[in-house]
C-alpha positions in Angstrom: 103.8 -124.5 19.3 105.9 -127.6 18.5 103.9 -130.5 16.9 103.3 -133.2 19.5 105.2 -136.3 18.4 102.3 -138.7 18.0 102.8 -140.1 14.6 103.8 -143.5 16.0 101.6 -143.6 19.0 99.6 -146.7 19.8 96.6 -147.0 22.1 98.2 -148.0 25.5 94.9 -148.0 27.4 92.9 -145.4 29.4 95.8 -143.3 30.3 94.6 -139.7 31.1 98.0 -138.3 30.1 98.0 -140.0 26.8 94.4 -138.7 26.2 95.5 -135.2 27.0 98.4 -135.5 24.6 96.1 -136.7 21.8 93.8 -133.7 22.5 96.7 -131.3 22.3 97.8 -132.7 19.0 94.3 -132.5 17.5 93.8 -129.0 18.7 97.2 -128.0 17.3 96.5 -129.5 13.9 92.9 -128.2 13.8 94.3 -124.7 14.4 96.9 -125.1 11.6 94.2 -126.4 9.2 91.2 -124.3 9.9 92.7 -121.0 11.2 96.1 -120.6 9.7 95.5 -122.6 6.5 98.9 -124.2 6.9 98.2 -127.9 7.6 101.3 -129.8 8.8 99.9 -133.3 8.4 97.7 -134.9 5.7 94.0 -135.4 6.5 94.5 -139.2 6.9 96.9 -138.6 9.8 94.5 -136.2 11.6 91.7 -138.7 11.1 93.9 -141.5 12.6 94.5 -139.4 15.7 90.8 -138.4 16.0 89.7 -142.0 15.7 92.1 -143.1 18.4 90.8 -140.4 20.8 87.2 -141.3 19.9 87.8 -145.0 20.6 89.3 -144.2 24.0 86.4 -141.9 25.0 83.8 -144.4 23.7 85.3 -147.1 25.9 85.9 -144.8 28.9 83.2 -142.0 29.0 84.7 -140.7 32.3 87.6 -139.3 30.3 85.4 -137.1 28.1 85.9 -133.4 28.8 83.9 -130.4 27.4 86.9 -129.2 25.4 87.6 -132.5 23.7 87.9 -132.3 19.9 85.2 -135.0 19.7 82.7 -132.7 21.3 83.0 -129.9 18.8 83.8 -129.4 15.1 87.1 -127.6 15.7 88.7 -124.3 14.8 88.3 -120.6 15.8 87.6 -117.6 13.7 90.5 -115.3 12.9 90.6 -112.1 15.0 90.8 -110.0 11.8 87.2 -110.9 10.9 84.0 -110.2 12.8 82.5 -113.2 14.5 79.2 -114.7 13.4 77.1 -116.9 15.6 75.3 -119.5 13.4 71.5 -119.5 13.8 71.7 -123.3 13.2 75.0 -124.9 14.1 77.2 -126.1 11.2 77.9 -129.6 12.4 80.2 -132.2 10.9 79.2 -135.4 9.1 80.4 -138.7 10.5 83.3 -140.1 8.4 83.2 -143.7 7.3 86.9 -144.5 6.8 86.3 -148.0 5.5 87.0 -147.3 1.8 85.6 -150.6 0.6 82.0 -151.5 -0.3 81.4 -152.5 3.3 81.5 -148.9 4.3 78.3 -148.2 2.4 76.8 -151.4 3.7 77.5 -150.5 7.3 75.8 -147.1 6.9 72.7 -148.6 5.3 72.5 -151.3 8.0 72.8 -148.6 10.7 70.1 -146.4 9.2 67.7 -149.4 8.9 68.4 -150.3 12.6 67.7 -146.7 13.6 64.4 -146.7 11.7 63.4 -150.1 13.0 63.2 -151.6 9.5 63.0 -155.3 9.1 64.6 -157.4 6.3 61.4 -157.3 4.2 60.9 -153.5 4.5 61.4 -151.4 1.4 64.9 -150.0 0.5 65.9 -146.7 2.1 66.2 -143.9 -0.5 69.3 -141.7 -0.2 70.9 -138.7 -1.9 74.5 -139.4 -2.9 76.8 -136.4 -3.4 80.6 -135.7 -3.9 82.5 -134.8 -0.7 84.1 -131.6 -1.9 87.6 -130.6 -0.6 87.1 -126.9 0.0 85.9 -124.5 2.7 82.4 -124.9 4.2 80.4 -121.7 3.8 77.0 -120.4 5.1 75.3 -117.8 2.9 72.5 -115.8 4.6 69.8 -114.1 2.5 67.2 -111.8 3.8 64.3 -110.9 1.5 66.3 -112.3 -1.4 69.5 -110.3 -0.8 72.8 -111.8 0.3 73.5 -110.1 3.6 76.2 -112.3 5.1 78.6 -115.1 4.4 80.3 -116.9 7.2 82.8 -119.8 7.5 82.1 -122.9 9.6 84.6 -121.8 12.3 84.0 -124.0 15.3 80.5 -125.0 14.2 78.8 -122.5 16.6 80.7 -119.3 15.6 82.3 -118.5 12.3 84.0 -115.6 10.5 82.2 -112.9 8.5 83.8 -113.1 5.0 80.9 -111.4 3.2 83.0 -109.0 1.2 85.2 -111.7 -0.1 82.4 -114.1 -1.0 80.7 -111.3 -3.0 83.6 -111.7 -5.4 82.6 -115.3 -6.3 80.7 -115.1 -9.5 78.8 -118.4 -8.9 77.2 -117.1 -5.8 74.0 -115.1 -6.5 73.7 -111.7 -4.8 69.9 -111.6 -5.2 67.4 -114.4 -5.4 64.1 -114.8 -7.3 60.9 -113.6 -5.8 59.8 -117.1 -4.8 62.7 -117.5 -2.3 61.7 -117.4 1.4 62.2 -114.2 3.4 65.1 -115.8 5.4 67.3 -118.4 3.8 70.7 -119.8 4.7 72.3 -121.9 2.0 75.3 -124.1 2.9 77.9 -125.3 0.5 81.5 -125.5 -0.3 83.8 -122.8 -1.7 86.5 -124.4 -3.7 89.1 -123.8 -6.4 89.1 -125.7 -9.7 92.2 -127.5 -10.5 92.9 -125.5 -13.7 92.3 -122.3 -11.8 94.7 -123.5 -9.1 97.4 -124.3 -11.6 97.0 -120.9 -13.2 97.2 -119.2 -9.8 100.4 -121.0 -8.9 101.9 -120.2 -12.2 101.3 -116.5 -11.5 102.7 -116.9 -8.0 105.9 -118.5 -9.4 106.3 -115.6 -11.8 106.0 -113.2 -8.9 108.6 -115.1 -6.9 110.9 -115.2 -9.9 110.6 -111.4 -10.1 111.8 -111.1 -6.5 108.4 -110.0 -5.0 108.6 -110.4 -1.3 106.0 -112.4 0.7 104.8 -114.4 -2.3 104.5 -118.2 -2.2 102.9 -121.0 -4.1 100.0 -123.0 -2.6 100.2 -126.6 -1.6 96.7 -127.6 -2.9 93.5 -126.1 -4.2 91.9 -126.3 -0.8 94.6 -124.2 0.8 94.4 -121.7 -2.0 90.6 -121.4 -1.7 90.8 -120.9 2.1 93.6 -118.3 1.7 91.5 -116.4 -0.8 88.4 -116.4 1.4 90.4 -115.1 4.4 92.0 -112.2 2.5 91.5 -109.0 4.4 91.5 -107.1 1.1 88.5 -108.1 -1.2 90.4 -106.8 -4.2 93.0 -109.5 -3.7 90.4 -112.2 -3.1 88.8 -111.2 -6.4 92.0 -112.0 -8.2 91.9 -115.6 -6.9 89.2 -117.6 -8.8 86.8 -119.3 -6.5 83.8 -121.6 -7.2 80.9 -122.8 -5.2 78.6 -125.9 -4.8 75.5 -125.8 -2.7 74.5 -128.9 -0.7 72.3 -127.9 2.3 70.4 -125.4 4.4 70.9 -123.5 7.7 68.1 -121.3 9.0 65.1 -120.9 6.8 61.6 -119.4 7.1 59.4 -122.2 8.4 56.6 -123.6 6.3 54.0 -122.3 8.7 55.2 -118.8 8.1 55.2 -119.2 4.3 58.6 -120.9 3.8 59.0 -124.0 1.6 58.1 -127.4 2.9 60.7 -129.7 1.4 59.7 -133.4 1.5 63.1 -134.6 0.4 66.7 -133.5 0.3 66.8 -134.0 -3.4 63.8 -131.7 -3.8 65.6 -129.0 -1.8 68.7 -129.3 -4.0 66.6 -128.9 -7.1 64.9 -125.8 -5.7 68.3 -124.3 -4.8 69.4 -124.9 -8.4 66.3 -123.1 -9.6 67.2 -120.1 -7.4 70.5 -119.8 -9.1 72.8 -121.8 -6.9 75.3 -124.3 -8.5 74.6 -127.9 -7.6 77.0 -130.7 -8.6 75.8 -132.7 -11.6 77.2 -135.8 -9.8 74.4 -135.6 -7.2 72.1 -138.7 -7.6 69.4 -140.8 -5.9 70.5 -144.2 -4.6 68.2 -146.9 -3.2 69.7 -149.3 -0.7 73.3 -150.4 -0.1 73.8 -151.8 -3.6 73.2 -148.5 -5.3 75.3 -146.6 -2.7 78.2 -149.0 -3.5 77.7 -148.4 -7.2 77.8 -144.7 -6.7 80.9 -144.8 -4.6 82.7 -146.9 -7.2 81.4 -144.8 -10.2 82.5 -141.4 -8.7 85.8 -143.0 -7.6 86.6 -143.9 -11.2 86.0 -140.3 -12.2 87.8 -138.8 -9.2 91.0 -137.9 -10.9 89.4 -136.5 -14.1 87.1 -134.1 -12.3 87.8 -130.4 -12.5 87.9 -130.2 -8.6 89.2 -132.2 -5.7 87.0 -134.6 -3.7 88.1 -137.0 -1.0 85.0 -139.1 -0.8 81.2 -139.1 -1.3 78.4 -138.2 1.1 75.2 -140.3 1.7 72.1 -138.6 3.2 68.7 -140.1 3.9 66.5 -138.4 1.3 63.3 -138.1 3.3 63.3 -135.0 5.5 60.7 -136.7 7.8 63.1 -139.6 8.3 65.9 -137.2 8.9 63.9 -135.6 11.7 63.0 -139.0 13.1 66.7 -140.1 13.2 68.0 -136.8 14.7 71.6 -136.1 15.8 74.2 -137.5 18.1 76.6 -135.1 19.7 78.3 -133.4 16.7 76.8 -135.1 13.7 73.5 -136.2 12.1 72.6 -139.9 12.3 71.1 -139.7 8.8 74.3 -138.8 6.9 77.8 -140.2 6.5 80.9 -139.3 4.4 82.3 -142.4 2.7 86.0 -141.7 2.0 88.3 -143.0 -0.7 91.9 -144.2 0.0 93.9 -141.3 1.3 95.8 -139.5 -1.4 98.3 -138.0 1.1 100.3 -139.7 3.8 103.4 -139.1 5.9 106.6 -141.1 5.4 110.4 -140.7 5.5 112.9 -140.0 2.7 115.5 -142.8 2.8 117.5 -141.5 -0.2 117.4 -139.4 -3.3 118.3 -141.0 -6.7 118.4 -139.7 -10.2 116.6 -141.6 -12.9 117.2 -141.2 -16.6 114.1 -141.2 -18.9 113.7 -142.5 -22.4 114.4 -139.0 -23.8 117.4 -138.4 -21.6 115.6 -136.3 -19.0 117.2 -136.5 -15.5 114.6 -136.7 -12.7 115.4 -136.7 -9.0 113.3 -139.4 -7.2 112.8 -139.7 -3.4 113.2 -143.3 -2.1 110.6 -143.6 0.6 109.9 -145.8 3.6 106.9 -147.8 2.3 103.6 -146.1 2.8 100.0 -147.0 1.7 98.6 -144.0 -0.2 96.0 -143.6 -2.9 95.2 -147.3 -2.7 98.8 -148.7 -3.3 102.0 -149.0 -1.4 104.4 -146.3 -2.5 108.2 -146.4 -2.2 109.2 -143.8 -4.8 108.0 -140.2 -5.4 109.1 -137.8 -8.0 110.8 -134.5 -7.1 110.4 -133.4 -10.8 113.6 -131.4 -11.2 116.4 -129.7 -9.3 114.6 -126.4 -8.9 111.5 -128.2 -7.5 113.6 -130.3 -5.1 115.3 -127.2 -3.8 112.0 -125.2 -3.6 110.5 -127.9 -1.5 113.9 -128.4 0.3 113.6 -132.2 0.4 116.5 -133.9 2.1 117.5 -137.4 3.0 116.0 -138.2 6.4 113.1 -135.7 6.1 109.6 -136.6 7.2 107.4 -135.6 4.2 103.9 -135.6 2.9 103.6 -137.7 -0.2 100.6 -137.6 -2.6 99.3 -140.0 -5.1 96.1 -139.4 -7.1 94.9 -142.2 -9.5 97.5 -143.1 -12.0 99.5 -140.0 -11.4 103.2 -140.6 -10.4 103.5 -140.1 -6.6 105.1 -136.8 -5.6 106.4 -135.2 -2.4 104.1 -132.3 -1.5 106.0 -130.8 1.4 108.5 -131.3 4.2 107.8 -131.2 8.0 110.7 -129.0 8.8 110.3 -129.3 12.6 111.0 -133.1 12.2 114.2 -132.6 10.1 117.3 -134.6 11.2 120.4 -132.5 12.1 122.7 -133.7 9.3 120.3 -133.5 6.4 122.1 -132.3 3.2 120.8 -130.2 0.3 120.2 -132.1 -2.9 122.3 -131.2 -5.9 121.7 -132.6 -9.4 124.8 -134.5 -10.7 126.5 -133.0 -13.8 127.0 -136.4 -15.3 124.4 -139.0 -16.4 124.3 -141.7 -13.7 123.7 -144.4 -16.3 126.3 -143.7 -19.0 128.5 -141.0 -17.5 127.9 -138.5 -20.3 127.6 -134.8 -19.5 124.3 -133.7 -18.1 123.3 -130.2 -19.4 120.5 -127.8 -18.7 119.6 -125.6 -21.6 118.7 -122.0 -21.2 115.1 -121.4 -20.2 114.5 -125.1 -19.2 114.0 -126.7 -15.8 115.4 -130.1 -16.7 118.9 -131.5 -17.0 119.3 -134.0 -19.8 121.9 -136.7 -20.6 123.9 -135.9 -23.7 124.7 -139.6 -24.3 121.9 -139.9 -26.8 122.6 -142.9 -29.0 125.2 -144.2 -26.4 123.1 -144.1 -23.2 121.4 -147.4 -22.4 118.5 -145.7 -20.6 117.6 -144.0 -23.9 118.2 -147.1 -26.1 114.7 -148.2 -26.9 113.5 -144.7 -27.6 116.5 -144.0 -29.8 115.9 -147.2 -31.9 112.2 -146.6 -32.4 112.9 -143.0 -33.4 115.6 -144.0 -35.9 113.4 -146.7 -37.4 110.2 -144.7 -37.8 108.7 -143.9 -41.1 109.8 -140.3 -41.2 113.4 -141.3 -40.5 115.2 -144.2 -42.1 112.1 -146.4 -41.9 112.5 -150.0 -40.9 109.1 -151.5 -41.6 107.8 -153.9 -39.0 110.2 -152.8 -36.2 107.7 -151.8 -33.5 107.7 -151.4 -29.8 107.3 -155.0 -28.8 110.1 -156.3 -31.0 112.4 -153.5 -29.8 111.5 -154.4 -26.2 112.6 -158.0 -26.8 115.8 -157.1 -28.6 116.9 -154.6 -26.0 115.7 -156.6 -22.9 117.6 -159.6 -24.2 120.7 -157.4 -24.7 120.8 -158.3 -28.4 120.9 -154.6 -29.4 123.0 -152.2 -27.3 123.3 -149.4 -29.8 121.9 -148.4 -33.3 124.5 -150.2 -35.4 123.6 -153.4 -33.8 120.3 -153.3 -35.8 122.3 -153.9 -38.9 124.2 -156.8 -37.4 121.0 -158.7 -36.7 120.8 -162.0 -38.6 117.9 -164.2 -39.6 118.8 -166.7 -36.9 118.8 -164.3 -34.0 115.5 -162.8 -35.0 113.8 -166.2 -35.6 114.8 -167.3 -32.2 112.7 -164.6 -30.5 109.4 -165.4 -28.9 106.4 -165.3 -31.3 108.7 -164.6 -34.3 107.9 -166.8 -37.3 110.5 -167.4 -40.0 108.6 -165.2 -42.5 108.4 -162.3 -40.0 112.1 -162.6 -39.2 112.9 -162.5 -43.0 110.7 -159.5 -43.4 112.7 -157.6 -40.8 116.0 -158.6 -42.4 114.7 -157.3 -45.7 113.4 -154.1 -44.2 116.7 -153.4 -42.5 118.6 -153.9 -45.8 116.2 -151.6 -47.6 116.5 -148.9 -44.9 120.3 -148.6 -45.6 119.5 -146.5 -48.6 118.1 -143.3 -47.1 118.6 -139.5 -47.5 120.7 -137.1 -45.4 117.7 -135.3 -43.9 116.1 -138.6 -42.9 119.3 -139.9 -41.4 120.0 -136.6 -39.5 116.4 -136.6 -38.1 116.7 -140.3 -37.2 119.7 -139.6 -34.9 117.2 -138.1 -32.4 119.2 -134.9 -31.7 117.2 -132.7 -29.3 115.3 -129.9 -31.1 116.1 -131.3 -34.6 112.8 -132.0 -36.3 112.2 -132.9 -39.9 112.1 -129.3 -41.2 115.4 -128.4 -39.4 117.1 -131.6 -40.7 116.0 -130.7 -44.2 117.3 -127.1 -43.8 120.7 -128.3 -42.5 121.1 -130.9 -45.3 120.2 -128.3 -47.9 122.5 -125.6 -46.4 125.6 -127.8 -45.8 125.2 -130.6 -48.3 127.3 -133.1 -46.3 127.0 -134.7 -42.8 130.7 -134.2 -42.0 130.4 -130.5 -42.6 127.3 -130.4 -40.3 129.1 -132.3 -37.6 132.1 -129.9 -37.7 130.2 -126.7 -38.1 130.7 -124.0 -35.5 127.8 -122.4 -33.7 128.2 -119.3 -35.9 128.1 -121.4 -39.1 125.0 -123.2 -37.8 123.2 -120.0 -37.1 123.4 -119.1 -40.8 120.8 -121.8 -41.5 117.3 -120.2 -41.8 115.6 -122.7 -39.4 118.4 -122.7 -36.7 118.5 -120.5 -33.6 120.9 -120.4 -30.7 119.2 -123.3 -28.8 119.2 -125.6 -31.8 122.8 -124.7 -32.7 123.9 -125.5 -29.1 122.0 -128.8 -29.2 123.8 -129.8 -32.4 127.2 -128.9 -31.0 126.5 -130.7 -27.7 125.5 -133.9 -29.6 128.4 -134.0 -32.0 130.9 -133.0 -29.3 130.3 -136.4 -27.6 132.8 -138.8 -29.1 130.5 -141.8 -28.7 127.8 -140.1 -30.8 130.3 -139.6 -33.6 131.4 -143.3 -33.2 127.8 -144.4 -33.7 127.5 -142.4 -36.9 130.7 -144.0 -38.2 129.6 -147.5 -37.3 126.3 -146.9 -39.1 128.2 -145.9 -42.2 130.4 -149.0 -41.8 127.2 -151.1 -41.7 126.3 -149.8 -45.1 123.9 -147.0 -44.3 124.3 -144.5 -47.2 122.7 -141.4 -48.6 123.5 -139.0 -51.4 125.6 -135.9 -50.6 126.5 -132.9 -52.7 127.4 -129.3 -52.6 125.2 -126.9 -50.7 122.0 -126.0 -52.6 121.9 -122.7 -54.2 119.9 -120.2 -52.2 116.8 -119.3 -54.2 113.7 -117.4 -53.0 110.9 -119.7 -52.0 107.3 -118.7 -52.6 106.0 -119.5 -49.1 109.1 -118.5 -47.1 108.1 -116.9 -43.7 104.6 -118.3 -43.8 103.3 -120.7 -41.1 100.6 -123.3 -41.9 98.5 -125.6 -39.8 96.9 -128.7 -41.4 93.6 -130.2 -40.1 91.1 -132.6 -41.4 91.3 -135.1 -44.3 92.4 -133.7 -47.7 90.8 -135.1 -51.0 94.0 -136.4 -52.6 97.0 -135.6 -50.4 98.0 -137.2 -47.1 99.0 -134.8 -44.4 102.6 -135.8 -44.8 102.5 -135.1 -48.5 101.0 -131.7 -47.9 103.6 -131.0 -45.3 106.5 -131.9 -47.6 105.1 -129.7 -50.3 104.7 -126.7 -47.9 108.2 -127.1 -46.5 109.7 -127.5 -50.0 108.2 -124.1 -50.7 109.8 -122.6 -47.6 106.8 -122.6 -45.3 106.8 -123.8 -41.7 104.1 -126.4 -40.6 103.0 -126.0 -37.0 100.8 -128.2 -34.9 98.5 -125.6 -33.3 96.7 -122.4 -34.4 97.8 -119.0 -33.0 97.7 -115.4 -34.1 101.0 -116.0 -35.8 99.5 -118.7 -38.1 99.4 -117.5 -41.7 96.9 -120.1 -43.1 95.0 -123.2 -42.0 94.8 -125.9 -44.6 91.5 -127.6 -43.9 90.0 -130.8 -45.2 86.9 -132.9 -44.4 86.0 -133.3 -40.7 88.3 -130.5 -39.6 87.8 -130.0 -35.9 88.9 -127.6 -33.1 91.9 -126.2 -35.2 89.4 -124.9 -37.8 87.2 -123.4 -35.0 90.3 -121.7 -33.5 91.3 -120.3 -36.9 87.8 -118.8 -37.5 87.8 -117.4 -33.9 91.2 -115.7 -34.5 90.4 -114.6 -38.1 93.2 -116.8 -39.6 92.8 -117.4 -43.4 91.5 -120.9 -44.2 92.3 -122.6 -47.5 91.5 -126.1 -49.0 93.7 -128.4 -51.1 92.8 -126.6 -54.3 93.9 -123.3 -52.7 97.2 -124.9 -51.6 97.9 -126.1 -55.1 97.1 -122.7 -56.6 99.5 -121.1 -54.1 102.3 -123.5 -55.0 101.7 -122.8 -58.7 102.4 -119.2 -58.1 98.9 -117.9 -57.2 98.2 -115.7 -54.1 
């Protein structure tokens, strides 16, 4: 079925044809979302269409029909699963789309009106919960045993997915003896974000291996729904699912020996005692002020949670008051879902540009028709790299779903292929840097193209200067981020040699730069001219050339000119150099402008001692890998690292099975724990000195 073209529709009045068109669109998108697990539009777009239809029907009740989406929850069970008629309908909760504080105030005011409470009456007590973005599930237990699990379906009839749900470790198969004879627990099956990323990584590996029928998932909700609806439970078991309980369906009544819950919060506590996971974010809130505080507090945590939510849910806590308020059509009067700003929206790709990052990484960026998403107006969205842009098949003119979560850079999630323009062209990454024109290369095994301009490329200028001036390189004391920002933004420094052409007057003229500070920088620059070959080589910022590799190159070749002219074969003779590092060196020094920068630095007086290649002598710790953690009694980490590297050892940043020793000092943390877990040998500073003195 073609998607009804309603994305720009405006309410024209009580036109029956328009109402029918709205219903057709909503039925279509509900089918895509609930049945096929292939949503074509973001939730915010579906909500907009639903609210439009709801507004028309509220104003013109004569247009309401029994099959209207407003009269039911939506969705049908898949034919592949047996149907389950819910003993108690699984109805929806009304959505409050006002994402501001007034949304909570409106709900509290509505509840107080329904209950006939005056201004002087006590505050209403609520339970506030996260609104999970997963798949609603009804779990039926008879005499303490899980006998059936069913999806929401259309609210009246769902799908029997018992065999798949049995694979979810968080869901108990048997309950304690104090559980009632009949109990239906309702909650959300979802996929954690880390599990989702791991699943997609496995999917990408399968795709790379040429396995047919495999695909990556758009979001955790889709991945969870797809796992629940697998016909083969063995496949479902391979897709990690989680569960949160939040409500009840059918339950043995109190008069027949069932529990008599006085509050919703008491019920949740009992479910937890029976072995069901209940979110730690559930809380009591009294009155509108505390509802607002809860909405804001959870909203601040939203992007750091291990799972997706799109709002919070408020429920009147008293079960007696819930019964008093009752239901209206498809939703309880005593509950509401208070949403956050939509994190996904529809927009159009106006163009695709390539941006150059501080380290030379080339990133394709979609230029978008402005759209309000995640609380801000978005006009750019990252496409990450050429492979990702091609996988998503994003083209200029496409209608796309764009996502923004918290401070995360907006990204294009997917394309609506059926709305593609006829002349849309496939994106191709340029083979030259759009900023400086240097060659753009993609190293073997990497997803990103990078500019080879290095010291020459203005997009990398600030990063290149800061790297060159750092303590482990040539060390220009006092030359920090803010000063470099001023110098580059004012176009005073265009390349590294310009550092040494700075005078006292130009520095003193900068904002917030006193005469003494300016003189200190001049003195530091003069001092930095006397360096060493390894420090200078490291300071050039050549990709993959760290301090240890720079030292190995300087020791092996003795002179910079010899390094710059070395063939890949000659470079591979260096102990710490492999094919990737050799190619990176050759790529860097094959660029004439990089050689020119080196010559200009020499002309500015930057010097170092050179000599013949060092004699190759056996080193006591050659082939050993160390990790340093904690505070050592007398040595700094840098001093310990220098000593280890001088003895031929490699110093790594993380512990693995390949680690030879962990050098631990006071207040050692997770690295020490990891070493003990893996059985890696741990030594202290005294043990290190004994090793270096020839001990074992």
